N, C-alpha and C positions, 0 to 999 in steps of 0.2 A: 092806463094813463093816456090821456089825449095826446095826439101827435101835434106837430107844428111847433115844437120847442117849448111847450108849457112846462113849468117847473112844479115839482111836488110841493113847493112852498105855497102855491096858490090854492091847494086843495085842503090845507091843514090850518093850523091855528094862527091866523093873522087878524088882529083886532082892528078892524077898520069899518067905518060907516060911510055911506055915499056922500055925506055932507062934510066930512073931514078934509083938511088940506091934503094935497098929493104928497108923495114921498119927496119928489123933486123940490116942491115948495119948502118943505121942512128942512131939507138938506141946505138949500140956499139960505134959509133963515138961520140955521145953526152956524154956517160959515160966516154969517154977518154978525155973530155974537149972541144969538138968541138961544140960551141953554134950554129954555122951555120947549123950544122946537125939537131939540134932540131928545128931551124926556118923552115927547110924544112918539118919536120913532122907536124908542126903547119899549114903551108901552105897547105899541102896535106889533112889535116882533118878538117880544120876550117869550111868549108862550111857544112860538115856533122854534126859537133858539134852544129853549129848555127841552123841548120835545126831541130835537136832534141830538143835543148833548147827552140826554139821558140814555141814549143807545150806547154811549161809550164810557160814561162815568160809573165808577164803582160804588160811590156813596154820595150822600147829599152834599157833603163838603166839597168833594171833587166836582160835582155838578155846578155848584155855586161858583167855584173857581173858574171853570171853563167858560161859563156864561159871562162872568165879569170880564174875563180876558177878551171875549168876542167883542163886547160893547166898547171896551177901552180901545181895541184895535180899530173898530169902526170909527170912533170919534177921532182918533189920532190920524187916521188915513182918509177922512172924509173929503179932503181936498183933492184926493186922487180919483174920486168917483167921476167918471167921464160922461155919464148919462147915455152911453151908447147901448146900454142894456138896462132893464128895470133894476131899481135899487135893491129889491129883495133878492135878485140873482147875485148881485155884488156882495150883499151881506151874507148870503148863504155860502159863498166861496170862502169868506173869512171864517165863518163858523166851521166849515169842513176842515180847513187848515188848522184851526185851533184844536179840533177833536183829534186830528192826526198827530199834532204835537203832543197832546196828552197821552195818546196811545204809546208814542215812542218813549215818553218819560217813564211810564210805568211798566214798560215791557220787561225790564230786567227783574222786577219784583215778582212777576207772574211766571217766569220761565221755568222755575223749579218747583212750583207748587203742585201738589197732588190732587187727584180728582176728589179725594175725601175732603181736602181743605176747601175746595171750590164748591162742592155740592151743598145745597141747602137741606136742612133737616126736614124730613117728611113727618108731619104731625099726626096725620090720620093713618095709623098703621092698619086699621080695620078695613079700609077701602083699598083693595088691591089694585084696581084699575087706576084709581086716582094716584096711588103711590107710583105706579109704573109711568104714568104720564109726567109726574113731577120729576122722577128720575131721568126721564128722557130730556126734559127741559134743562135740568141741571147738567146733564152730559153735554148738551149743545152749548150751554153757556160756558162750561169749562173748556170745551174744544175751541170755541171762538177765541178764548183768551190765549190759547197756544199759537194762534196765527201771528204772523208778523203784523206790525201796525198797518202797513199798506194793504195786506190781505184782508184784515178785519174791516178796514175802512171801505174797501170796494164791495165786499160782501154785504155790509150793513146798508150802504147806500143803495145798492142794486136790489137786494132781496127783501130787506126790512123796510126801508124808506120808500122804495118803489120808483127811484129815479131811473131814467133811461141811460144808456151808454153815452149818448152825446151830451146829456146834462151832466153826468159825472166828469166827463172830459172837460167841460167848461168850468166846473167847480175846482178841479184839481190841477188843471194845466197839463194833464196827460193827453196824448193822442187817443182817438177812439180805438185804434188798433191796440194801443197799450192797455187801455181799460179792459178790453176783451181778453187780452192775454193774462192780465193780473186776475181777472175774475175767474178764468179757467183754472189758473194755478191755485187760486184760493179755494175753489170748490174741491179740487183734487187733494189739496193739503188737508182740508177739513175732513174729507172722506177717509184719508189715511190715518188721521188722528183718532177718529172714532173706531175704525177697524182695529187699530193697534190696541186701543183700550179694551175692545171686546175680546181680544186674545189673552188678556191677563187672567 
């Protein structure tokens, strides 16, 4: 990832052409009562929000709920956008917090599920290598669900989404030191979960 504070949102799905109005222009228009301007913002960033939320959602219904929640919060809090940072950074912070809230809501439901219940069925039993790879992915997915919401959030943003420690700090409101500590503890917890399962 490039240095200098660039965000992962810039390198992924943002639907914008050079001739379209700026985010700041659309924000001002929305605050002035132009709902069409907000629809443009949604169109511009919906793929990015869906991409991020898909890391945390368990199914399509939950994915839709998270994304809808993100854009509702964006609309309701648009007056609080202070333009001291790019709009996409502000929107991403809201999306990260919505994903964190979703993780906390479903944490109890996953706490006691077994690996067998979390693992996906391997369809091709004749391909041993493919089966082992699938089982490894299933194990990782199951192990991730055993982490606390904060642990899963920091691991996903850092390792899967590719954000830097400073970017995660900006999105979550945690200090950079806190992000590093949480990432270390999350990796350690993930390792212990996998090792404990291997001992079964």
